[in-house]
C-alpha positions as CSV (number, residue, x, y, z in Angstrom):
1,M,188.2,65.3,-46.3
2,A,185.2,63.9,-48.1
3,N,185.6,66.1,-51.1
4,L,189.3,65.2,-51.4
5,F,188.2,61.5,-51.4
6,R,185.6,62.2,-54.1
7,I,188.1,64.0,-56.3
8,T,190.7,61.2,-55.8
9,Q,188.0,58.6,-56.5
10,L,187.2,60.3,-59.8
11,I,190.7,61.0,-61.1
12,L,192.8,58.0,-59.9
13,P,191.1,55.3,-62.0
14,W,191.5,57.4,-65.1
15,I,195.3,57.2,-64.8
16,S,195.0,53.5,-65.6
17,I,193.4,54.3,-69.0
18,V,196.8,55.1,-70.3
19,F,197.5,51.3,-70.3
20,Y,194.2,50.3,-71.8
21,P,194.4,49.2,-75.4
22,R,192.7,51.7,-77.8
23,R,190.9,49.0,-79.7
24,S,189.4,47.6,-76.5
25,L,188.4,51.0,-75.4
26,I,186.4,51.5,-78.6
27,R,184.9,48.0,-78.3
28,Y,183.8,48.2,-74.6
29,L,183.0,51.9,-74.4
30,P,179.2,51.3,-75.2
31,V,178.9,48.7,-72.4
32,A,180.7,51.0,-69.9
33,I,178.3,53.9,-70.9
34,L,175.3,51.6,-70.4
35,A,176.6,50.5,-67.0
36,A,177.1,54.1,-66.0
37,M,173.6,54.9,-67.1
38,L,172.2,52.0,-65.0
39,V,174.0,53.1,-61.9
40,G,173.1,56.8,-62.6
41,G,169.4,55.7,-62.8
42,M,169.8,54.0,-59.5
43,C,171.4,57.1,-57.9
44,T,168.6,59.2,-59.3
45,L,166.0,57.0,-57.7
46,A,167.9,57.1,-54.4
47,A,166.7,60.6,-53.4
48,P,162.9,60.2,-53.7
49,Y,162.9,56.8,-52.2
50,K,165.4,57.7,-49.5
51,W,167.7,54.8,-50.2
52,W,170.8,56.7,-48.9
53,R,171.6,60.2,-47.8
54,V,174.5,62.4,-48.6
55,E,175.3,65.3,-46.3
56,G,175.5,68.7,-48.0
57,G,172.4,68.7,-50.2
58,L,171.8,68.0,-53.9
59,R,175.0,69.5,-55.2
60,T,177.1,67.2,-53.0
61,K,175.0,64.2,-53.9
62,I,175.5,64.8,-57.6
63,F,179.3,65.2,-57.1
64,N,179.3,62.1,-55.0
65,D,177.4,60.0,-57.5
66,F,179.4,61.4,-60.4
67,S,182.7,60.7,-58.8
68,F,181.8,57.1,-58.2
69,I,180.1,56.4,-61.5
70,M,182.6,58.1,-63.8
71,G,185.6,57.0,-61.7
72,P,186.0,53.5,-60.3
73,F,182.7,52.1,-61.7
74,F,183.2,53.3,-65.3
75,I,186.9,52.4,-65.6
76,G,186.4,49.2,-63.6
77,T,183.7,48.1,-66.1
78,L,186.2,48.6,-68.9
79,W,188.9,46.7,-67.2
80,I,186.6,43.8,-66.2
81,F,185.4,43.4,-69.8
82,Y,188.9,43.6,-71.1
83,F,190.1,40.8,-68.9
84,T,187.0,38.6,-68.8
85,F,184.7,39.0,-71.7
86,A,183.9,35.8,-73.6
87,Q,184.8,33.8,-70.5
88,F,181.5,34.0,-68.6
89,K,182.5,32.0,-65.6
90,R,185.5,34.3,-65.0
91,Y,183.3,37.4,-65.7
92,F,180.7,36.2,-63.2
93,I,183.3,35.3,-60.4
94,T,185.1,38.7,-61.0
95,N,181.8,40.5,-60.6
96,L,180.9,38.5,-57.5
97,I,184.2,39.6,-55.9
98,F,184.1,43.3,-56.9
99,D,180.4,43.7,-56.3
100,G,180.7,42.0,-52.9
101,F,183.7,44.1,-52.0
102,F,181.9,47.3,-52.9
103,A,178.6,46.4,-51.2
104,F,180.0,45.0,-48.0
105,I,183.4,46.5,-47.4
106,F,183.9,49.7,-49.5
107,S,180.5,51.0,-48.7
108,A,181.0,50.5,-45.0
109,V,184.3,52.5,-45.3
110,L,182.5,55.2,-47.3
111,E,179.9,55.5,-44.5
112,K,182.6,55.8,-41.9
113,L,184.1,58.6,-43.9
114,N,180.7,60.3,-44.1
115,I,180.6,60.1,-47.9
116,F,177.0,58.7,-47.7
117,K,174.7,57.0,-45.2
118,L,172.4,54.1,-46.2
119,V,168.9,54.7,-45.0
120,T,166.4,52.2,-46.5
121,F,168.8,50.5,-48.9
122,K,170.7,47.6,-47.5
123,R,174.2,46.4,-48.5
124,T,172.6,43.2,-49.9
125,Y,170.5,45.4,-52.2
126,I,173.6,47.1,-53.5
127,F,175.2,43.7,-54.1
128,F,172.3,42.3,-56.0
129,S,171.6,45.5,-58.0
130,F,175.2,45.6,-59.2
131,L,175.2,41.9,-59.9
132,S,172.0,42.2,-61.9
133,F,173.6,45.2,-63.8
134,S,176.5,42.9,-64.7
135,F,174.2,40.4,-66.4
136,I,172.4,43.2,-68.3
137,I,175.6,44.7,-69.6
138,Y,177.1,41.3,-70.5
139,G,174.0,40.5,-72.5
140,F,174.3,44.0,-74.2
141,E,177.9,43.3,-75.1
142,L,176.9,39.9,-76.5
143,L,174.3,41.6,-78.7
144,L,176.8,44.2,-79.9
145,N,179.2,41.4,-80.8
146,K,176.6,39.4,-82.6
147,R,175.5,42.6,-84.5
148,G,179.1,43.3,-85.4
149,Q,179.6,39.8,-86.8
150,I,176.4,40.1,-88.8
151,L,177.5,43.4,-90.2
152,S,180.9,42.1,-91.1
153,L,179.4,39.2,-92.9
154,K,177.3,41.5,-95.1
155,K,180.4,43.4,-96.4
């Protein structure tokens, strides 16, 4: 059951990419990659610090992390930037809603499905980690935009 959920979690969000504008994909791909790297780093630190536990050992943990990062998190980042970038208030509120949903509702469902079990990490830590990542990646996208404007002025 858990593996079926992981596979679905990985594949289902990618179906929506068919509707994603190609230009926006090229534009927001770097920020989605950075976001995936930030969450990947957090997942890497989870094992030695015992933040959460995944039944089935390291292989299952890697598949678990990968299915979340490259599924809903990666694709969700692309869609959030597509609909909200350059409107910081909308971006911030959207991230509050999605990060809150994941931290307090979705993670509880994942625990009930035995996908993972929080050990020393609390749901509020998840929420504030993801929210801080949203500020980092927004700033990164602003830098990329500013750099792009400067480069286009030089031509």
